C-alpha positions as CSV (number, residue, x, y, z in Angstrom):
1,M,8.0,92.6,16.5
2,G,4.6,91.1,16.5
3,V,4.0,91.5,12.9
4,S,7.3,89.8,12.1
5,A,6.6,87.1,14.3
6,M,3.1,86.6,12.6
7,K,4.9,86.5,9.3
8,I,7.4,84.1,10.2
9,N,4.7,81.9,11.6
10,K,2.8,82.1,8.4
11,S,5.8,81.4,6.3
12,T,6.7,78.3,8.6
13,G,3.0,77.1,8.5
14,A,3.0,77.2,4.6
15,T,6.5,75.6,4.6
16,S,5.4,72.9,7.0
17,A,2.3,72.2,4.8
18,A,4.3,71.8,1.7
19,N,6.8,69.5,3.6
20,V,3.8,67.5,4.7
21,E,2.4,67.3,1.1
22,R,5.8,66.5,-0.2
23,A,6.3,63.7,2.4
24,G,2.9,62.2,1.7
25,A,3.7,62.2,-2.2
26,G,7.0,60.5,-1.1
27,K,5.3,57.8,0.8
28,L,2.7,57.2,-1.6
29,S,5.5,56.8,-4.5
30,A,7.4,54.4,-2.1
31,V,4.3,52.4,-1.7
32,T,3.4,52.4,-5.4
33,A,7.0,51.4,-6.1
34,K,6.8,48.5,-3.5
35,A,3.4,47.2,-4.9
36,A,5.0,47.3,-8.5
37,A,8.2,45.6,-7.2
38,P,7.1,41.9,-7.4
39,A,6.1,42.3,-10.9
40,D,9.5,43.8,-11.9
41,E,11.2,41.1,-9.8
42,M,9.4,38.1,-11.2
43,T,11.7,35.1,-11.7
44,L,12.1,31.9,-13.7
45,L,13.6,29.1,-12.0
46,G,15.4,31.7,-10.0
47,V,16.4,34.0,-12.6
48,P,15.0,37.7,-12.5
49,D,12.5,38.4,-15.5
50,A,14.7,41.5,-16.2
51,E,17.6,39.2,-17.0
52,L,15.8,36.8,-19.1
53,T,16.5,37.1,-22.9
54,P,13.9,35.5,-25.2
55,K,16.4,32.4,-25.8
56,V,17.1,31.8,-22.0
57,R,13.3,32.2,-21.5
58,A,12.6,29.5,-24.0
59,A,15.2,27.2,-22.9
60,L,14.0,27.5,-19.3
61,M,10.5,26.8,-20.2
62,T,11.6,23.7,-22.2
63,L,13.5,22.6,-19.2
64,I,10.4,23.0,-17.0
65,E,8.2,21.0,-19.5
66,D,11.1,18.2,-19.7
67,V,11.1,18.0,-15.7
68,R,7.3,17.8,-15.5
69,V,7.2,15.1,-18.2
70,L,10.0,13.1,-16.3
71,R,8.1,13.3,-13.1
72,S,5.0,12.0,-14.8
73,E,6.9,9.0,-16.3
74,L,8.5,8.3,-12.9
75,D,5.0,8.2,-11.4
76,Q,3.9,5.9,-13.9
77,T,7.1,3.6,-13.5
78,R,6.6,3.5,-9.9
79,A,2.8,2.5,-10.2
80,R,3.9,-0.2,-12.6
81,I,6.6,-1.5,-10.2
82,S,4.0,-1.6,-7.7
83,D,1.5,-3.6,-9.9
84,L,4.3,-6.0,-10.9
85,E,5.6,-6.6,-7.2
86,G,1.9,-7.4,-6.5
87,L,1.7,-9.9,-9.4
88,A,4.9,-11.4,-8.2
89,D,3.2,-12.1,-4.8
90,R,0.0,-13.6,-6.2
91,D,-0.8,-17.2,-7.1
92,P,-1.0,-17.2,-10.9
93,M,-4.4,-18.8,-10.7
94,L,-6.1,-18.1,-7.3
95,N,-6.6,-14.8,-5.5
96,V,-4.1,-15.5,-2.7
97,F,-0.5,-15.2,-2.0
98,N,2.0,-17.5,-3.6
99,R,4.6,-19.4,-1.4
100,R,7.4,-16.8,-2.1
101,A,4.9,-14.3,-0.6
102,F,4.0,-16.4,2.1
103,A,7.6,-17.1,3.2
104,R,8.0,-13.3,3.5
105,E,5.0,-13.1,5.7
106,L,5.9,-16.0,7.8
107,D,9.3,-14.4,8.5
108,R,7.7,-11.2,9.4
109,A,5.4,-13.2,11.9
110,L,8.6,-14.8,13.5
111,A,9.9,-11.5,14.0
112,M,6.7,-10.2,15.8
113,I,6.9,-13.3,17.9
114,D,10.6,-12.7,18.9
115,R,10.0,-8.9,19.6
116,Y,6.5,-8.7,21.0
117,Q,5.6,-12.2,22.2
118,A,2.7,-12.2,19.8
119,Q,0.6,-15.4,19.3
120,V,0.6,-16.6,15.7
121,S,-0.6,-20.0,14.7
122,L,0.0,-21.8,11.3
123,L,-2.9,-23.7,9.5
124,F,-2.2,-26.2,6.8
125,I,-5.0,-27.3,4.2
126,D,-4.9,-29.9,1.8
127,L,-7.6,-30.5,-0.8
128,N,-8.2,-34.2,-0.8
129,D,-8.2,-36.2,-3.9
130,L,-7.2,-33.4,-6.5
131,K,-5.7,-36.1,-8.8
132,K,-9.1,-38.2,-8.9
133,I,-11.0,-35.1,-9.6
134,N,-8.5,-34.2,-12.3
135,D,-8.7,-37.7,-13.6
136,D,-12.4,-38.3,-13.4
137,L,-13.7,-34.5,-14.4
138,G,-10.7,-33.0,-16.0
139,H,-8.1,-30.4,-14.7
140,A,-10.6,-27.6,-15.3
141,A,-12.6,-29.2,-12.6
142,G,-9.5,-29.6,-10.5
143,D,-9.0,-25.9,-10.9
144,A,-12.4,-25.1,-9.9
145,A,-12.1,-27.2,-6.7
146,L,-8.8,-25.3,-5.8
147,E,-10.6,-21.9,-6.4
148,H,-13.5,-23.2,-4.2
149,V,-11.2,-23.8,-1.3
150,A,-9.4,-20.6,-1.8
151,K,-12.5,-18.6,-1.6
152,M,-13.7,-20.3,1.6
153,L,-10.3,-19.5,3.2
154,T,-10.1,-15.9,2.2
155,G,-13.9,-15.6,3.0
156,N,-13.6,-16.8,6.5
157,V,-10.4,-15.3,7.9
158,R,-9.6,-11.7,9.1
159,Q,-7.8,-9.2,7.0
160,T,-4.7,-9.4,9.3
161,D,-4.6,-13.3,8.6
162,V,-2.5,-14.4,5.6
163,V,-3.7,-17.2,3.1
164,A,-1.5,-18.7,0.3
165,R,-1.4,-21.5,-1.9
166,I,2.0,-23.1,-1.1
167,G,1.9,-26.2,-3.5
168,G,-0.3,-28.0,-6.0
169,D,-3.2,-28.8,-3.7
170,E,-1.7,-27.1,-0.3
171,F,-2.8,-24.0,1.4
172,A,-1.6,-22.2,4.4
173,V,-2.9,-19.7,6.6
174,L,-1.1,-17.5,9.1
175,L,-3.5,-16.6,11.9
176,V,-2.4,-13.4,13.7
177,Q,-3.2,-13.1,17.6
178,A,-4.4,-16.8,17.6
179,D,-3.3,-19.7,19.8
180,E,-3.4,-23.2,18.8
181,A,-6.8,-23.8,20.1
182,I,-8.1,-20.8,18.1
183,A,-6.3,-22.1,15.1
184,S,-7.9,-25.7,15.4
185,A,-11.2,-24.3,15.8
186,K,-10.8,-22.2,12.6
187,G,-9.5,-25.2,10.7
188,K,-12.4,-27.3,11.8
189,Q,-15.0,-24.3,11.1
190,I,-13.5,-24.0,7.4
191,A,-13.2,-27.8,6.7
192,A,-16.9,-28.3,7.7
193,M,-18.0,-25.4,5.3
194,I,-15.9,-26.6,2.5
195,D,-17.5,-30.1,3.1
196,A,-20.9,-28.7,3.1
197,V,-20.7,-26.6,0.2
198,R,-20.3,-28.5,-3.3
199,V,-18.2,-27.1,-6.0
200,D,-20.4,-25.7,-8.7
201,W,-19.3,-27.4,-12.0
202,H,-21.3,-27.0,-15.2
203,G,-24.8,-27.8,-13.4
204,A,-23.1,-30.9,-12.0
205,P,-21.8,-29.9,-8.3
206,F,-19.3,-32.1,-6.9
207,H,-17.8,-32.6,-3.4
208,A,-14.5,-31.3,-2.4
209,G,-13.0,-32.2,0.9
210,V,-10.0,-31.1,2.9
211,S,-7.7,-32.2,5.6
212,W,-6.0,-29.7,7.8
213,G,-3.5,-29.5,10.7
214,A,-2.7,-26.4,13.0
215,I,0.2,-25.5,15.2
216,E,1.1,-22.6,17.4
217,I,4.6,-20.9,16.2
218,T,6.7,-20.9,19.3
219,D,9.6,-18.5,20.0
220,G,12.9,-19.5,18.6
221,I,11.5,-21.8,16.0
222,S,12.6,-21.3,12.2
223,A,10.3,-20.8,9.4
224,Q,10.9,-24.2,7.9
225,E,10.5,-26.0,11.2
226,A,7.2,-24.2,11.7
227,M,6.0,-25.5,8.1
228,T,7.4,-28.8,8.9
229,L,5.4,-29.0,12.0
230,A,2.1,-27.8,10.5
231,D,2.6,-30.0,7.5
232,E,3.0,-33.0,9.7
233,A,-0.1,-32.3,11.7
234,M,-2.0,-32.0,8.5
235,Y,-0.9,-35.5,7.0
236,A,-1.5,-36.9,10.6
237,A,-5.2,-35.8,10.4
238,K,-5.2,-36.7,6.5
239,K,-4.1,-40.4,7.6
240,Q,-7.0,-40.7,10.2
241,K,-9.8,-40.4,7.3
């Protein structure tokens, strides 16, 4: 009985060892197959690689390239549109907004006043004697005087403020978070700087003065009313000179 038991145990042990070996080999095969699966299951636009004929593959590759080209052209078109929109907002001669863009920014300011009770003021500036400069020195000198005023304005306001040329010799500035006292102080400061610095013109600098008027935009006022009031304030100051 003992011998038989021993034989049976040996046989069982051998069988167990063989089973373990076979099980290990099976697991190894499964792991190897699993690792190889991604290569077998590669897809192109969702189509498994195994199902791709040469013609289908070529057609899909062409489609992918066409999509890439279209995306690139779309990005270029968007950039071009952005550039054109920027040009449409700028004065054709000066590096400031034009009247169209200023009207849009004024509407935004009115919305801020209505919604957040923000303080916004409007400053109007008029280049004095532009016609005389044009007549005496030529239109190019008049353009230089306008450029001089524009540079003084943009160089002495904050980035949050808006500077625009709204007419032949008229400029406007939206001063954000500024009441009428602040706007008046800014108008006085800029006018003094423009008056002190002569326009550099072919080695013969000339004087270019400005008149200005400032108002604080109150809640409930329209864009046209705000511009009319600022314009009236400017011309009242101009008459006093």
